[in-house]
C-alpha positions in Angstrom: 0.1 0.2 -0.2 1.1 3.6 -0.9 1.8 6.6 1.7 -1.5 8.0 -0.1 -3.1 5.3 0.0 -2.9 4.3 3.9 -3.5 8.2 4.4 -7.3 7.4 3.1 -7.5 4.2 4.9 -6.0 5.8 8.1 -9.2 8.3 8.3 -11.4 5.5 7.8 -9.9 3.5 10.6 -9.7 6.5 13.0 -13.3 7.0 12.7 -14.0 3.8 13.2 -11.4 3.0 16.1 -10.0 -0.1 14.4 -7.8 -1.4 15.6 -9.5 -0.6 19.0 -6.9 1.3 21.8 -5.2 2.9 19.3 -5.0 7.1 19.3 -3.0 7.2 15.9 -1.8 5.5 12.7 1.7 5.9 11.4 3.3 4.8 8.6 7.0 3.8 8.3 9.2 1.7 6.5 10.6 0.2 10.0 9.9 0.3 13.1 11.3 2.8 15.4 13.6 2.4 18.3 11.5 4.8 20.4 7.7 4.2 19.6 4.7 6.1 21.1 3.0 3.3 23.0 -0.2 4.9 22.1 0.3 4.8 18.2 0.4 1.9 15.9 2.5 1.5 13.0 1.9 0.2 9.7 5.3 -1.5 8.3 5.5 -3.9 5.7 1.6 -4.7 5.2 1.0 -4.9 9.0 -0.1 -3.0 12.0 2.3 -3.4 14.7 2.3 -1.6 18.8 5.0 -1.9 21.0 3.8 -3.4 24.3 5.7 -1.5 27.1 5.5 -3.7 29.4 6.7 -6.7 28.1 9.5 -4.3 25.7 8.6 -6.0 22.5 6.5 -5.4 19.0 3.1 -7.3 18.8 0.8 -7.5 15.2 -2.6 -6.0 16.0 -5.6 -7.7 14.6 -7.7 -5.0 12.8 -11.5 -6.2 11.6 -11.4 -4.5 7.9 -9.0 -5.2 5.5 -7.3 -2.2 4.0 -8.1 -3.8 0.2 -11.7 -3.5 1.5 -11.5 0.0 2.8 -9.6 1.3 0.2 -12.5 -0.2 -2.5 -15.6 1.0 -0.4 -13.9 4.5 -0.6 -13.3 4.4 -4.7 -17.1 3.7 -4.5 -18.8 5.8 -1.9 -16.7 8.4 -0.9 -15.3 8.9 3.0 -18.0 9.6 4.4 -20.2 7.0 3.2 -17.9 4.1 3.6 -17.4 5.1 7.0 -21.5 4.7 7.3 -21.6 1.2 5.0 -18.5 -0.3 7.5 -20.3 0.2 10.4 -22.7 -2.1 9.4 -20.2 -4.3 8.6 -18.4 -4.3 12.0 -22.4 -4.8 13.7 -22.6 -7.8 11.7 -19.1 -9.0 12.9 -19.3 -8.3 16.6 -19.3 -11.2 18.9 -20.5 -11.8 22.6 -17.7 -11.5 25.3 -17.8 -12.2 28.9 -19.6 -9.2 30.4 -17.8 -10.0 33.9 -16.1 -12.9 35.0 -13.9 -13.0 38.6 -12.3 -16.0 39.6 -10.1 -15.7 42.5 -7.5 -13.0 41.6 -8.2 -12.7 37.9 -11.2 -10.0 36.8 -12.5 -9.6 33.4 -14.8 -6.7 32.6 -16.1 -6.1 28.9 -18.7 -4.2 27.4 -21.6 -6.5 26.6 -22.8 -7.2 22.8 -26.1 -4.5 23.2 -23.0 -1.7 24.6 -21.0 -2.4 21.4 -24.2 -2.6 18.8 -25.4 0.9 20.3 -21.7 2.3 20.5 -21.4 1.5 16.6 -25.1 2.8 15.8 -24.4 6.2 17.6 -21.6 6.6 15.6 -23.2 5.7 12.3 -26.2 9.0 13.3 -23.3 11.0 13.6 -21.8 10.6 10.2 -24.8 10.7 8.9 -26.1 13.9 10.4 -22.6 15.3 9.3 -23.6 13.8 5.7 -26.3 15.0 5.7 -28.2 11.9 4.8 -30.3 11.4 7.8 -34.1 11.7 7.6 -34.7 12.1 11.4 -37.3 9.3 10.2 -38.4 6.2 12.7 -40.1 3.4 11.5 -42.4 1.8 14.1 -42.2 -2.7 13.6 -44.3 -5.3 15.5 -42.9 -8.5 16.8 -44.0 -11.5 14.9 -46.3 -14.0 16.8 -44.6 -17.7 16.7 -47.0 -20.5 17.9 -49.2 -18.2 19.7 -46.1 -16.7 21.6 -45.1 -12.7 20.6 -41.7 -12.8 20.0 
């Protein structure tokens, strides 16, 4: 990927927070000796982040491929591409443990509904910025299956 294409991909990734926990994405030819611990570095086709506790580089997993982002931006433009990708991200969400405790270990994650609500709110903001949000709502009904309302 060229540096110009990376600039486009970076805009989308920063809008969608992909990868999560990263405040900046930087295009480099080689990984730096003194890295920013809150940034991810794109080097040789992969994203890397420096783990300051382990004192080593880790490869970051991203939810969207660079090629998919570039194709979608080429078809729709940056803001409309970001809106379209939010639906793609929602479809790929997986439920994790909301709260788990075992002795000294404790795991807390956002619920699936919290993640969906976050992406829907982000999509609404992007649509408002683009001027495509109509503000209309649609009332739906739950189907009755076997005499039970779902």
